[in-house]
C-alpha positions in Angstrom: -10.1 11.5 0.2 -8.8 8.0 1.1 -12.1 7.1 2.8 -14.0 8.2 -0.3 -11.9 6.0 -2.5 -12.4 3.0 -0.2 -16.1 3.6 0.0 -16.4 3.8 -3.8 -14.4 0.6 -4.2 -16.6 -1.3 -1.6 -19.7 0.1 -3.4 -18.5 -1.0 -6.8 -17.6 -4.5 -5.6 -21.0 -4.9 -3.8 -22.8 -3.8 -7.0 -20.9 -6.4 -9.0 -21.6 -9.1 -6.5 -25.3 -8.3 -6.3 -25.6 -8.4 -10.1 -24.4 -12.0 -10.0 -27.1 -13.1 -7.6 -30.5 -13.5 -9.2 -33.4 -15.7 -8.6 -35.6 -16.8 -11.5 -38.8 -18.4 -10.2 -39.4 -22.0 -11.2 -42.8 -21.1 -12.6 -41.2 -18.7 -15.1 -41.9 -19.7 -18.7 -39.1 -19.9 -21.3 -39.3 -18.1 -24.7 -37.7 -15.7 -27.2 -38.5 -12.0 -27.1 -38.3 -9.0 -29.3 -39.5 -5.4 -28.8 -42.4 -4.5 -31.1 -43.2 -0.8 -30.2 -43.8 1.1 -27.0 -45.0 -1.4 -24.3 -45.6 -4.2 -26.9 -43.2 -7.2 -27.2 -43.4 -10.4 -29.1 -42.8 -13.6 -27.1 -42.6 -16.8 -29.1 -44.2 -15.1 -32.1 -47.2 -13.9 -30.0 -47.6 -10.1 -29.4 -48.1 -9.3 -25.7 -48.2 -6.1 -23.6 -45.9 -5.3 -20.8 -47.7 -4.7 -17.5 -47.4 -1.2 -15.8 -44.2 -1.4 -13.8 -42.8 -4.4 -15.7 -39.2 -5.2 -15.2 -36.8 -6.5 -17.8 -33.5 -7.7 -16.5 -30.5 -8.3 -18.8 -28.0 -11.2 -18.4 -26.1 -9.1 -15.9 -29.4 -8.7 -13.9 -29.6 -4.9 -14.6 -33.0 -3.3 -15.4 -33.3 -2.4 -19.1 -35.9 -0.5 -21.2 -38.0 -2.5 -23.7 -36.4 -0.7 -26.7 -33.0 -2.0 -25.7 -34.0 -5.7 -26.0 -31.6 -7.6 -28.2 -33.5 -9.4 -31.1 -34.7 -12.9 -30.3 -33.2 -13.0 -26.8 -33.8 -16.2 -24.9 -35.7 -15.3 -21.7 -37.7 -16.6 -18.8 -40.8 -14.5 -18.0 -43.8 -14.2 -15.7 -47.3 -12.9 -16.5 -49.6 -11.0 -14.1 -53.2 -11.8 -13.3 -54.3 -10.0 -16.4 -52.0 -11.9 -18.7 -49.6 -9.0 -19.2 -45.9 -9.6 -19.0 -44.6 -8.4 -15.6 -41.1 -9.8 -15.2 -38.5 -10.8 -17.9 -35.0 -12.2 -17.4 -32.7 -12.4 -20.4 -30.8 -15.6 -19.9 -27.0 -15.9 -19.9 -25.6 -18.4 -22.4 -25.1 -20.8 -19.4 -28.7 -20.4 -18.3 -30.0 -20.7 -21.9 -28.0 -24.0 -22.3 -29.8 -25.6 -19.4 -32.9 -27.7 -20.3 -36.2 -26.2 -19.5 -37.8 -27.9 -16.5 -41.3 -27.8 -18.0 
């Protein structure tokens, strides 16, 4: 039982540490996003489709479903070769406060 408790504690700490590490590519564009319907989102007032297998990561770096997007969240995002949204990172307040490099 003690080994199980220690294992769970290590697993929980490792998960929290991994959630803090995230890499947002320099080429990611900045914007504001809101969920429209199904796989449709609106970024900076322009409706766009999420690519098949698109990932949306919240400020804690956990994957979330499009319907759970907070209204007008500040994000960084990448498009695929077809112009569909393939990766989204909801920015933390600290990340959002940093000036955009573009």
